[in-house]
N, CA, C and O of each residue as an XYZ file, in Angstrom:
796
protein
N     -19.278     19.834     11.038
C     -18.761     19.081     10.135
C     -17.477     18.691     10.735
O     -16.601     19.502     11.039
N     -17.390     17.275     10.911
C     -15.984     16.546     11.288
C     -15.171     16.118     10.104
O     -15.513     16.520      8.991
N     -14.174     15.374     10.235
C     -13.273     14.902      9.194
C     -13.439     13.212      9.228
O     -13.840     12.556     10.190
N     -13.032     12.717      7.954
C     -13.527     11.385      8.152
C     -12.053     10.556      7.225
O     -11.897     10.210      6.054
N     -11.409     10.512      8.142
C      -9.859      9.935      7.516
C     -10.080      8.378      7.679
O     -10.688      7.866      8.620
N      -9.547      7.757      6.713
C      -9.538      6.145      6.162
C      -8.325      5.729      5.913
O      -7.416      6.423      5.457
N      -8.272      4.572      6.208
C      -7.334      3.381      5.748
C      -8.059      2.346      4.839
O      -9.002      1.600      5.101
N      -7.163      2.564      3.403
C      -7.895      1.598      2.452
C      -6.606      0.399      2.343
O      -5.422      0.733      2.389
N      -7.050     -1.004      2.196
C      -6.162     -1.872      2.083
C      -6.780     -2.596      0.666
O      -7.957     -2.613      0.305
N      -5.812     -3.077      0.110
C      -5.957     -3.689     -1.363
C      -5.635     -5.019     -1.302
O      -4.493     -5.275     -0.919
N      -6.392     -5.967     -1.599
C      -6.263     -7.392     -1.751
C      -6.414     -8.150     -3.120
O      -7.280     -7.752     -3.898
N      -5.733     -9.068     -3.411
C      -6.491     -9.802     -4.426
C      -7.848     -9.980     -4.391
O      -8.301    -10.162     -3.261
N      -8.946     -9.981     -5.666
C     -10.308    -10.210     -5.221
C     -10.563    -11.708     -4.415
O     -11.349    -11.809     -3.473
N      -9.788    -12.805     -4.937
C     -10.278    -13.835     -4.399
C      -9.686    -13.947     -3.051
O      -9.760    -15.096     -2.614
N      -9.089    -13.051     -2.219
C      -8.740    -12.929     -1.073
C      -9.803    -11.902      0.192
O      -9.436    -11.482      1.289
N     -10.956    -11.767     -0.376
C     -11.761    -11.073      0.434
C     -12.159    -11.878      1.768
O     -11.951    -11.310      2.841
N     -12.763    -13.265      1.765
C     -13.001    -13.997      2.560
C     -11.846    -14.258      3.675
O     -12.093    -14.549      4.845
N     -10.683    -14.123      3.182
C      -9.472    -14.596      4.176
C      -9.332    -13.050      4.927
O      -9.160    -12.974      6.144
N      -9.419    -11.933      4.127
C      -9.019    -10.799      4.701
C     -10.316    -10.352      5.916
O     -10.030     -9.916      7.031
N     -11.548    -10.535      5.499
C     -12.670    -10.210      6.533
C     -12.338    -11.373      7.350
O     -12.371    -10.899      8.486
N     -12.007    -12.742      7.475
C     -11.768    -13.548      8.596
C     -10.437    -13.014      9.451
O     -10.422    -13.211     10.666
N      -9.426    -12.397      8.863
C      -8.217    -12.076      9.656
C      -8.943    -10.709     10.586
O      -8.588    -10.542     11.753
N      -9.890     -9.859      9.991
C     -10.323     -8.858     10.294
C     -11.132     -8.831     11.821
O     -11.172     -7.965     12.694
N     -11.818    -10.339     11.707
C     -12.878    -10.839     12.641
C     -11.785    -11.083     14.041
O     -12.113    -10.680     15.157
N     -10.631    -11.705     13.816
C      -9.858    -11.867     14.855
C      -9.449    -10.456     15.524
O      -8.935    -10.527     16.641
N      -9.608     -9.309     15.008
C      -9.234     -8.090     15.656
C     -10.444     -7.451     16.243
O     -10.224     -6.357     16.762
N     -11.767     -7.914     16.285
C     -12.682     -7.752     17.084
C     -12.831     -7.695     18.282
O     -12.280     -8.787     18.427
N     -13.105     -7.381     19.409
C     -13.499     -7.549     20.937
C     -13.862     -8.879     21.384
O     -14.896     -9.279     20.849
N     -13.311     -9.712     22.228
C     -13.594    -11.011     22.714
C     -14.508    -10.944     23.646
O     -15.239    -11.928     23.757
N     -14.722     -9.771     24.570
C     -15.733     -9.767     25.700
C     -17.280     -9.117     25.137
O     -17.615     -8.421     24.179
N     -17.866     -9.642     26.089
C     -19.586     -9.454     25.791
C     -20.135    -10.117     24.901
O     -19.439    -10.751     24.107
N     -21.427    -10.126     24.832
C     -22.128    -10.384     23.568
C     -22.073     -9.513     22.402
O     -22.560     -8.383     22.364
N     -21.495    -10.058     21.515
C     -21.181     -9.174     19.952
C     -22.351     -9.832     19.084
O     -22.677    -11.019     19.057
N     -22.899     -8.758     18.381
C     -23.743     -9.080     17.185
C     -22.981     -9.899     16.025
O     -21.793     -9.625     15.857
N     -23.551    -10.845     15.246
C     -23.040    -11.480     14.471
C     -23.689    -11.296     12.919
O     -24.890    -11.084     12.746
N     -22.851    -11.392     11.977
C     -23.868    -11.356     10.621
C     -23.517    -12.317      9.560
O     -22.410    -11.990      9.132
N     -23.891    -13.188      9.045
C     -23.416    -13.935      7.941
C     -23.704    -13.124      6.761
O     -24.766    -12.566      6.485
N     -22.503    -13.136      6.039
C     -22.441    -12.796      4.510
C     -21.747    -13.727      3.812
O     -20.716    -14.366      4.019
N     -22.798    -13.637      2.662
C     -22.555    -14.534      1.374
C     -21.876    -13.418      0.438
O     -22.390    -12.320      0.224
N     -20.489    -13.908     -0.158
C     -19.782    -13.353     -1.035
C     -19.868    -13.613     -2.320
O     -20.259    -14.727     -2.668
N     -19.537    -12.683     -3.226
C     -19.672    -13.224     -4.616
C     -18.735    -14.265     -4.746
O     -17.620    -14.236     -4.227
N     -19.356    -15.565     -5.715
C     -18.665    -16.688     -5.467
C     -19.285    -17.815     -4.628
O     -19.071    -19.019     -4.769
N     -19.958    -17.318     -3.875
C     -20.604    -18.285     -2.883
C     -20.068    -18.429     -1.656
O     -20.727    -19.038     -0.813
N     -18.733    -17.879     -1.308
C     -18.122    -18.140      0.081
C     -18.906    -17.516      1.208
O     -19.195    -16.342      0.979
N     -19.343    -18.007      2.408
C     -19.584    -17.382      3.559
C     -18.937    -17.145      4.568
O     -18.132    -17.982      4.978
N     -19.108    -16.075      5.146
C     -18.216    -15.863      6.417
C     -19.222    -15.136      7.482
O     -19.971    -14.194      7.223
N     -19.078    -15.735      8.626
C     -19.684    -14.792      9.832
C     -19.143    -13.996     10.584
O     -18.301    -14.569     11.276
N     -19.233    -12.787     10.812
C     -18.771    -11.771     11.484
C     -19.045    -11.295     12.545
O     -20.240    -11.330     12.839
N     -18.217    -10.753     13.404
C     -18.614    -10.358     14.571
C     -18.967     -8.824     14.817
O     -18.759     -8.198     15.856
N     -19.623     -8.289     13.483
C     -20.053     -7.061     13.140
C     -21.514     -6.749     12.855
O     -22.349     -7.608     13.139
N     -21.863     -5.691     12.362
C     -23.213     -5.601     11.727
C     -23.066     -4.986     10.464
O     -21.996     -4.547     10.043
N     -24.377     -4.950      9.729
C     -24.319     -4.212      8.537
C     -25.369     -3.271      8.521
O     -26.525     -3.688      8.583
N     -25.107     -1.902      8.436
C     -26.095     -1.104      8.560
C     -26.716     -1.070      9.913
O     -27.877     -0.674     10.006
N     -26.047     -1.453     10.991
C     -26.386     -1.626     12.367
C     -27.442     -2.927     12.429
O     -28.226     -3.084     13.365
N     -27.341     -3.795     11.329
C     -28.324     -4.801     11.451
C     -27.698     -6.012     11.680
O     -26.479     -5.840     11.664
N     -28.052     -7.343     11.919
C     -27.328     -8.694     11.946
C     -28.187     -9.501     11.181
O     -28.207    -10.697     11.475
N     -29.073     -9.012     10.042
C     -29.650     -9.852      9.336
C     -28.724    -10.906      8.278
O     -27.586    -10.439      8.327
N     -28.719    -11.612      7.734
C     -27.505    -12.085      6.581
C     -28.040    -11.006      5.654
O     -29.111    -10.418      5.505
N     -26.769    -10.998      5.065
C     -26.330    -10.104      3.943
C     -25.547    -11.173      2.397
O     -24.536    -11.840      2.176
N     -26.457    -10.864      1.877
C     -26.135    -11.643      0.290
C     -25.663    -10.485     -0.417
O     -26.274     -9.457     -0.708
N     -24.286    -10.873     -0.683
C     -23.490     -9.816     -1.677
C     -22.907    -10.754     -2.992
O     -21.882    -10.521     -3.634
N     -23.895    -11.912     -3.202
C     -23.517    -12.565     -4.453
C     -23.340    -11.811     -5.826
O     -22.542    -12.021     -6.739
N     -24.338    -10.862     -5.687
C     -24.531    -10.083     -7.161
C     -24.231     -8.588     -6.753
O     -24.667     -7.708     -7.495
N     -23.620     -8.288     -5.786
C     -23.295     -7.112     -4.999
C     -21.850     -6.367     -5.637
O     -20.999     -7.142     -6.074
N     -21.642     -5.260     -5.679
C     -20.354     -4.895     -5.999
C     -19.721     -4.167     -4.636
O     -18.611     -3.642     -4.724
N     -20.456     -4.148     -3.372
C     -19.791     -3.638     -2.293
C     -20.436     -4.299     -1.419
O     -21.377     -5.015     -1.761
N     -19.962     -4.152      0.168
C     -20.170     -4.884      1.318
C     -20.134     -3.453      2.404
O     -19.150     -2.714      2.416
N     -21.056     -3.265      3.073
C     -20.908     -2.312      4.374
C     -20.912     -2.934      5.703
O     -21.887     -3.584      6.079
N     -19.859     -2.765      6.441
C     -20.019     -3.196      7.717
C     -19.617     -2.207      8.869
O     -18.646     -1.477      8.671
N     -20.240     -2.138      9.960
C     -19.776     -1.471     11.065
C     -18.759     -2.306     11.989
O     -19.218     -3.321     12.511
N     -17.559     -2.004     12.209
C     -16.795     -2.578     12.838
C     -16.239     -2.011     14.001
O     -16.143     -0.791     14.130
N     -15.812     -2.936     14.985
C     -15.180     -2.515     16.319
C     -13.619     -3.262     16.442
O     -13.506     -4.481     16.565
N     -12.571     -2.425     16.392
C     -11.342     -3.235     16.285
C     -10.527     -2.883     17.447
O     -10.527     -1.727     17.870
N      -9.866     -3.762     17.962
C      -8.896     -3.540     19.358
C      -7.536     -3.060     18.863
O      -6.808     -3.562     18.006
N      -7.360     -1.922     19.637
C      -5.901     -1.418     19.398
C      -5.028     -1.231     20.741
O      -5.478     -0.999     21.863
N      -3.544     -1.400     20.332
C      -2.949     -0.839     21.659
C      -2.977      0.548     21.777
O      -3.294      1.353     20.902
N      -2.540      0.825     23.197
C      -2.730      2.156     23.570
C      -1.531      2.810     24.111
O      -1.492      3.842     24.780
N      -0.431      1.967     23.680
C       1.134      2.700     23.742
C       1.505      3.578     22.794
O       2.619      3.377     22.311
N       0.835      4.578     22.352
C       1.332      5.956     21.999
C       0.878      7.031     22.407
O      -0.155      6.924     23.067
N       1.409      8.391     22.204
C       0.836      9.253     22.451
C      -0.694      9.544     21.845
O      -1.680      9.751     22.552
N      -0.681      9.515     20.353
C      -2.075      9.658     19.869
C      -3.066      8.802     20.556
O      -4.077      9.387     20.944
N      -2.972      7.456     20.797
C      -3.834      6.676     21.437
C      -4.107      6.852     23.133
O      -5.242      6.877     23.610
N      -3.216      6.933     23.708
C      -3.680      7.797     25.027
C      -4.554      9.015     25.357
O      -5.330      9.172     26.299
N      -4.192      9.949     24.210
C      -4.889     11.156     23.969
C      -6.294     10.783     23.887
O      -7.110     11.398     24.573
N      -6.722      9.670     22.980
C      -7.811      9.590     22.339
C      -8.619      8.671     23.577
O      -9.799      8.937     23.807
N      -7.925      7.590     24.349
C      -8.300      7.015     25.513
C      -8.760      7.556     26.356
O      -9.805      7.156     26.868
N      -8.011      8.829     26.838
C      -8.239      9.874     27.961
C      -9.472     10.841     27.665
O      -9.931     11.514     28.588
N      -9.934     10.901     26.566
C     -11.156     11.784     26.136
C     -12.161     10.972     26.197
O     -13.217     11.516     25.874
N     -12.275      9.506     26.584
C     -13.604      8.678     26.578
C     -13.339      7.842     27.891
O     -12.209      7.733     28.368
N     -14.436      7.276     28.425
C     -14.413      6.209     29.423
C     -14.466      5.021     28.890
O     -15.413      4.260     29.086
N     -13.219      4.670     27.990
C     -13.046      3.202     27.665
C     -12.354      2.308     28.477
O     -11.291      2.699     28.959
N     -12.833      0.948     28.773
C     -11.892      0.000     29.550
C     -11.025     -0.644     28.702
O     -11.256     -0.788     27.501
N     -10.035     -1.042     29.265
C      -8.723     -1.977     28.346
C      -9.233     -3.475     28.820
O      -9.725     -3.912     29.861
N      -8.923     -3.969     27.715
C      -8.757     -5.727     27.743
C      -7.556     -6.393     28.464
O      -6.686     -5.592     28.805
N      -7.390     -7.352     28.687
C      -6.348     -8.076     29.573
C      -5.185     -7.874     29.043
O      -4.205     -7.793     29.784
N      -5.054     -7.751     27.640
C      -3.842     -7.171     27.054
C      -3.485     -5.855     26.878
O      -2.549     -5.626     26.112
N      -4.260     -4.585     27.650
C      -4.219     -3.345     27.498
C      -4.538     -2.542     26.324
O      -4.026     -1.445     26.102
N      -5.638     -3.279     25.370
C      -5.951     -2.905     24.239
C      -7.313     -2.264     24.459
O      -7.928     -2.646     25.454
N      -7.927     -1.260     23.605
C      -9.019     -0.367     23.419
C      -9.742     -0.939     22.416
O      -9.176     -1.239     21.364
N     -11.044     -1.160     22.596
C     -12.149     -1.507     21.215
C     -12.413     -0.260     20.891
O     -12.750      0.570     21.736
N     -12.279      0.021     19.547
C     -12.403      1.439     19.018
C     -13.522      1.183     17.721
O     -13.338      0.441     16.756
N     -14.745      2.038     18.007
C     -15.778      1.374     17.028
C     -16.792      2.913     17.312
O     -16.881      3.614     18.320
N     -17.367      3.015     16.134
C     -17.527      2.210     14.885
C     -16.270      2.743     14.296
O     -15.658      3.745     14.665
N     -15.930      1.810     13.185
C     -14.754      2.022     12.156
C     -15.926      1.323     11.062
O     -16.460      0.227     11.234
N     -16.196      2.364      9.774
C     -17.027      2.160      8.837
C     -16.408      1.335      7.781
O     -15.346      1.784      7.350
N     -16.793      0.331      7.314
C     -15.831     -0.692      6.235
C     -16.616     -0.753      5.179
O     -17.740     -1.246      5.270
N     -16.141     -0.269      4.046
C     -17.004     -0.427      2.763
C     -15.941     -1.351      2.254
O     -14.764     -1.177      2.569
N     -16.352     -2.392      1.425
C     -15.327     -3.752      0.959
C     -16.060     -3.274     -0.629
O     -17.243     -3.266     -0.969
N     -14.994     -2.952     -1.277
C     -15.179     -3.096     -2.917
C     -15.060     -4.479     -3.605
O     -14.017     -5.022     -3.241
N     -15.554     -5.002     -4.208
C     -15.220     -6.235     -4.566
C     -14.091     -6.374     -5.956
O     -13.419     -7.294     -6.422
N     -14.265     -5.222     -6.229
C     -13.515     -4.415     -7.789
C     -13.105     -3.321     -7.166
O     -13.971     -2.594     -6.679
N     -11.565     -2.924     -7.030
C     -11.238     -1.758     -6.827
C     -11.396     -0.526     -7.964
O     -11.419     -0.833     -9.156
N     -11.488      0.683     -7.605
C     -11.335      1.582     -8.614
C     -10.049      1.373     -9.520
O      -9.969      1.401    -10.748
N      -8.986      1.137     -8.490
C      -7.662      1.369     -8.976
C      -7.204      0.154     -9.801
O      -6.395      0.204    -10.727
N      -7.880     -1.031     -9.306
C      -7.379     -2.306    -10.140
C      -8.529     -3.252    -10.183
O      -8.906     -3.719     -9.108
N      -9.230     -3.649    -11.448
C     -10.181     -4.546    -11.308
C     -10.059     -5.969    -10.532
O     -10.962     -6.488     -9.875
N      -8.644     -6.537    -10.760
C      -8.072     -7.685    -10.129
C      -8.134     -7.632     -8.528
O      -8.068     -8.658     -7.851
N      -8.233     -6.684     -8.123
C      -7.805     -6.305     -6.780
C      -9.463     -5.947     -6.047
O     -10.394     -5.462     -6.690
N      -9.504     -6.243     -4.889
C     -10.750     -5.499     -4.013
C     -10.082     -4.746     -3.037
O      -8.883     -4.896     -2.798
N     -10.827     -3.920     -2.447
C     -10.733     -3.045     -1.531
C     -11.291     -2.894     -0.018
O     -12.492     -2.644      0.081
N     -10.647     -3.002      0.989
C     -11.329     -2.500      1.962
C     -11.048     -1.571      2.753
O     -10.105     -1.655      3.539
N     -11.903     -0.438      2.657
C     -11.863      1.273      3.161
C     -12.576      1.229      4.611
O     -13.727      0.899      4.897
N     -11.637      1.620      5.337
C     -12.071      1.873      7.122
C     -12.085      3.259      7.315
O     -11.039      3.906      7.288
N     -13.442      3.894      7.553
C     -13.395      4.933      7.875
C     -13.743      5.535      9.254
O     -14.837      5.367      9.792
N     -12.953      6.090      9.666
C     -13.226      6.832     11.061
C     -14.524      7.500     11.113
O     -15.104      8.218     10.298
N     -14.861      7.038     12.391
C     -16.498      7.550     12.515
C     -16.582      9.134     13.139
O     -17.625      9.787     13.109
N     -15.434      9.586     13.650
C     -15.608     10.912     14.413
C     -14.074     11.757     14.400
O     -13.025     11.118     14.312
N     -14.088     12.903     14.476
C     -12.994     13.742     13.978
C     -11.961     13.014     15.000
O     -10.920     12.611     14.482
N     -12.123     12.813     16.306
C     -11.080     12.327     17.326
C     -10.480     11.181     17.019
O      -9.350     10.887     17.408
N     -11.269     10.403     16.236
C     -10.882      8.838     15.844
C      -9.972      9.238     14.780
O      -8.832      8.778     14.719
N     -10.492     10.191     13.826
C      -9.928     10.419     12.379
C      -8.011     10.981     12.770
O      -7.001     10.692     12.128
N      -8.113     11.629     13.732
C      -6.788     12.428     14.093
C      -5.965     11.201     14.723
O      -4.753     11.352     14.566
N      -6.255     10.251     15.268
C      -5.628      8.922     15.772
C      -5.289      8.304     14.747
O      -4.154      7.834     14.665
N      -6.341      8.153     13.592
C      -5.794      7.342     12.332
C      -4.459      7.961     12.125
O      -3.438      7.276     12.182
N      -4.435      9.329     11.868
C      -3.459      9.901     11.000
C      -2.185      9.804     12.237
O      -1.090      9.730     11.679
N      -2.101      9.791     13.405
C      -1.232      9.888     14.319
C      -0.649      8.783     15.252
O       0.299      8.933     16.024
N      -1.290      7.780     15.073
C      -1.411      6.424     15.792
C      -0.258      5.569     15.400
O      -0.599      4.681     14.620
N       1.030      5.572     15.714
C       1.578      4.228     15.124
C       1.057      2.754     15.213
O       1.249      1.766     14.504
N       0.255      2.995     16.459
C      -0.297      1.521     16.626
C      -1.605      0.945     15.532
O      -1.912     -0.123     15.001
N      -2.166      2.454     15.578
C      -3.271      1.944     14.431
C      -2.828      1.799     12.936
O      -3.388      0.989     12.197
N      -1.994      2.458     12.589
C      -1.247      1.980     11.328
C      -0.676      0.644     11.524
O      -0.972     -0.120     10.606
N       0.093      0.106     12.495
C       0.409     -1.277     12.593
C      -0.814     -2.214     12.321
O      -0.763     -3.160     11.535
N      -1.905     -1.865     13.039
C      -2.826     -2.486     13.103
C      -3.228     -2.758     11.372
O      -3.287     -3.907     10.934
N      -3.404     -1.931     10.774
C      -3.786     -2.107      9.474
C      -2.894     -2.385      8.430
O      -3.256     -2.732      7.306
N      -1.568     -2.214      8.840
C      -0.593     -2.419      7.787
C      -0.681     -4.064      8.159
O      -0.889     -4.828      7.217
N      -0.531     -4.603      9.474
C      -0.354     -6.007      9.565
C      -1.672     -6.857      9.205
O      -1.442     -7.991      8.786
N      -2.931     -6.495      9.300
C      -4.065     -6.717      8.466
C      -3.763     -6.743      6.924
O      -4.126     -7.723      6.273
N      -3.292     -5.989      6.487
C      -2.724     -6.120      4.589
C      -2.009     -7.084      4.656
O      -2.129     -7.807      3.667
N      -1.096     -7.531      5.604
C      -0.120     -8.673      5.298
C      -0.641     -9.856      5.452
O      -0.450    -10.729      4.606
N      -1.454    -10.090      6.667
C      -2.162    -11.308      6.975
C      -3.050    -11.514      5.792
O      -3.155    -12.670      5.383
N      -3.654    -10.636      5.229
C      -4.659    -10.705      4.166
C      -3.972    -11.102      2.694
O      -4.719    -11.340      1.745
N      -2.770    -11.154      2.567
C      -2.001    -11.136      1.392
C      -2.250    -10.124      0.623
O      -2.261    -10.247     -0.601
N      -2.497     -8.931      1.264
C      -2.905     -7.644      0.321
C      -1.484     -7.079      0.023
O      -0.491     -7.431      0.660
N      -1.466     -6.279     -0.878
C      -0.326     -5.765     -1.597
C       0.004     -4.172     -1.134
O       1.118     -3.651     -1.080
N      -1.446     -3.487     -0.780
C      -0.797     -2.151     -0.605
C      -2.202     -1.589      0.670
O      -3.278     -2.131      0.923
N      -1.667     -0.503      1.148
C      -2.454      0.246      2.597
C      -2.061      1.551      2.343
O      -0.853      1.782      2.282
N      -3.030      2.631      2.152
C      -3.071      3.870      2.191
C      -3.571      4.498      3.282
O      -4.365      3.806      3.919
N      -3.381      5.491      3.669
C      -4.262      6.401      4.278
C      -4.742      7.643      3.581
O      -4.006      8.323      2.866
N      -5.938      7.899      3.803
C      -6.512      9.039      3.112
C      -6.906     10.115      4.222
O      -7.694      9.843      5.128
N      -6.307     11.334      4.081
C      -6.459     12.249      5.172
C      -7.369     13.599      4.664
O      -7.406     14.638      5.324
N      -8.068     13.412      3.432
C      -8.843     14.074      2.666
C      -8.340     15.473      2.266
O      -8.855     16.588      2.350
N      -6.984     14.965      1.735
C      -5.859     16.085      1.209
C      -5.839     15.742     -0.329
O      -6.722     15.016     -0.784
N      -4.789     16.280     -1.185
C      -4.629     15.936     -2.300
C      -3.847     14.877     -2.658
O      -3.696     14.527     -3.828
N      -3.251     14.254     -1.551
C      -2.454     13.036     -1.519
C      -2.920     11.986     -0.695
O      -3.742     12.287      0.171
N      -2.484     10.591     -0.818
C      -2.817      9.589      0.085
C      -1.236      9.417      0.463
O      -0.340      9.772     -0.303
N      -1.006      8.803      1.796
C       0.013      8.203      2.468
C      -0.118      6.846      2.233
O      -1.099      6.192      2.587
N       1.220      6.227      1.412
C       1.356      4.767      1.239
C       1.769      4.136      2.287
O       2.934      3.817      2.048
N       1.436      3.739      3.422
C       1.755      2.812      4.654
C       2.270      1.512      4.283
O       2.602      0.876      5.284
N       2.460      0.873      3.157
C       2.642     -0.480      2.958
C       2.520     -0.791      1.291
O       1.535     -0.437      0.644
N       3.418     -1.349      0.831
C       3.313     -1.823     -0.688
C       4.141     -2.979     -0.795
O       5.282     -3.143     -0.361
N       3.413     -3.750     -1.428
C       4.493     -5.112     -1.956
C       5.168     -5.820     -0.832
O       6.301     -6.271     -1.000
N       4.542     -5.944      0.303
C       5.463     -6.596      1.519
C       6.269     -5.998      2.462
O       6.844     -6.558      3.396
N       6.283     -4.556      2.101
C       7.291     -3.586      2.807
C       6.226     -2.455      3.018
O       5.228     -2.142      2.369
N       6.852     -1.903      4.275
C       6.091     -0.539      4.999
C       6.872      0.636      4.137
O       8.054      0.706      3.800
N       5.924      1.400      3.943
C       6.430      2.461      3.180
C       5.943      4.400      3.805
O       4.947      4.563      4.510
N       6.633      5.329      3.473
C       6.159      6.540      3.723
C       6.228      7.333      2.494
O       7.166      8.129      2.443
N       5.428      7.282      1.490
C       5.362      7.599      0.350
C       3.802      8.087      0.128
O       2.754      7.648      0.601
N       4.068      9.163     -0.775
C       2.554      9.693     -1.157
C       2.314      9.824     -2.660
O       3.098     10.366     -3.438
N       1.065      9.231     -3.006
C       0.551      9.238     -4.203
C      -0.588     10.264     -4.351
O      -1.419     10.341     -3.445
N      -0.681     11.060     -5.438
C       0.244     11.383     -6.223
C       1.574     11.755     -5.593
O       1.532     12.192     -4.443
N       2.843     11.628     -6.247
C       4.153     11.878     -5.401
C       5.346     11.845     -6.432
O       5.115     11.939     -7.638
N       6.337     11.741     -6.049
C       7.553     11.846     -6.853
C       7.844     10.620     -7.597
O       8.337     10.606     -8.725
N       7.446      9.381     -6.773
C       7.503      7.828     -7.323
C       6.402      7.342     -8.126
O       6.508      6.469     -8.987
N       5.164      8.048     -7.752
C       3.931      7.552     -8.200
C       3.005      8.859     -8.773
O       2.489      9.604     -7.941
N       2.862      9.046     -9.869
C       2.398     10.568    -10.376
C       0.867      9.995    -10.259
O       0.054     10.910    -10.391
N       0.424      9.046    -10.100
C      -1.153      8.691     -9.951
C      -1.461      7.149     -9.478
O      -0.643      6.230     -9.487
N      -2.750      7.086     -9.088
C      -3.262      5.545     -8.622
C      -2.845      4.701     -9.641
O      -2.257      3.687     -9.264
N      -2.988      4.845    -10.764
C      -2.740      3.890    -11.727
C      -1.275      3.584    -12.075
O      -0.969      2.474    -12.512
N      -0.240      4.686    -11.863
C       0.856      4.131    -11.614
C       1.360      3.435    -10.300
O       2.347      2.700    -10.321
N       0.603      3.709     -9.085
C       0.590      2.743     -7.969
C       0.338      1.081     -8.348
O       1.247      0.255     -8.267
N      -0.746      0.824     -8.678
C      -1.469     -0.054     -8.866
C      -0.848     -0.783    -10.114
O      -1.256     -1.945    -10.123
N      -0.071     -0.539    -11.092
C       0.668     -1.058    -11.808
C       2.045     -1.647    -10.994
O       2.843     -2.286    -11.679
N       2.295     -1.477     -9.773
C       3.243     -2.261     -9.215
C       3.018     -3.366     -8.795
O       3.951     -4.120     -8.518
N       1.721     -3.733     -8.647
C       0.838     -4.838     -8.222
C       1.180     -5.951     -8.776
O       1.532     -5.804     -9.946
N       1.215     -7.106     -8.349
C       1.423     -8.293     -9.112
C       0.007     -8.578     -9.921
O      -1.076     -8.413     -9.361
N       0.122     -9.024    -11.301
C      -1.054     -9.148    -12.122
C      -1.898    -10.277    -11.284
O      -1.382    -11.149    -10.586
N      -3.507    -10.054    -11.529
C      -4.615    -11.021    -10.856
C      -5.319    -11.364    -12.010
O      -5.365    -10.617    -12.988
N      -5.884    -12.477    -11.954
C      -7.115    -12.693    -12.860
C      -8.319    -11.755    -12.747
O      -8.800    -11.589    -11.626
N      -8.829    -11.155    -13.752
C      -9.785    -10.341    -13.778
C     -11.216    -10.935    -14.337
O     -12.206    -10.206    -14.397
C-alpha cells in the first residue's frame, strides 16, 4: 500500500469557478486533451481539460456537495525532488522545461469541513513517488501556493498523513507552520483567521 499525500487549498465558496479556471491554465497544452463541462452550484459552468472519474460526460454539481476530477498539471523540474521523480519515468518536458504530472486526483468540496463559507480543493497524489515529490519539491509547493493566490484563496496546507498538516500559505503570505501546532491548536483556530464569508 502506498502513501497518498495531498495539498488542500481553501477559497471563498464563490471563487470555485475562478479556481478551476486558474487550474485549467496549468494543464498541458500539447496533444488532444479530454474536456469535461461542469455545472457548479449556482449554475456557473466551466469547461476543463480534465476528466471526472476518467470520463468526459458533462457533470452537473448544481445539487452536489463535491466534484471529483482527474487532473494533469505542469511543474518545473529545477529542484532535486522533481529531477528524481522525472528520472524514474520516461516523461518528456514541454518547451518551457516542465513536466506533466498526473493523475492528480482533485476533490472539490463546495462547503469545506473547516469553514462553511469556504470551498476546498484537495489535490491527492496518485502514487508514492508523486507523494514524496509533493512533500519535498519546492516547485510543486510553489505551483499550489500560486494557485491559491490566483484563486483568491486564503490557505494552502500539505497533508502527509501524519498528526499535523503543514501550512504553506495563509492570508496572502507563505508560511511554514503546522496545525495543530504552537500557533493553531486546531483547524477551527486556523479557519478563524480567514476573512468572514457569507454562508
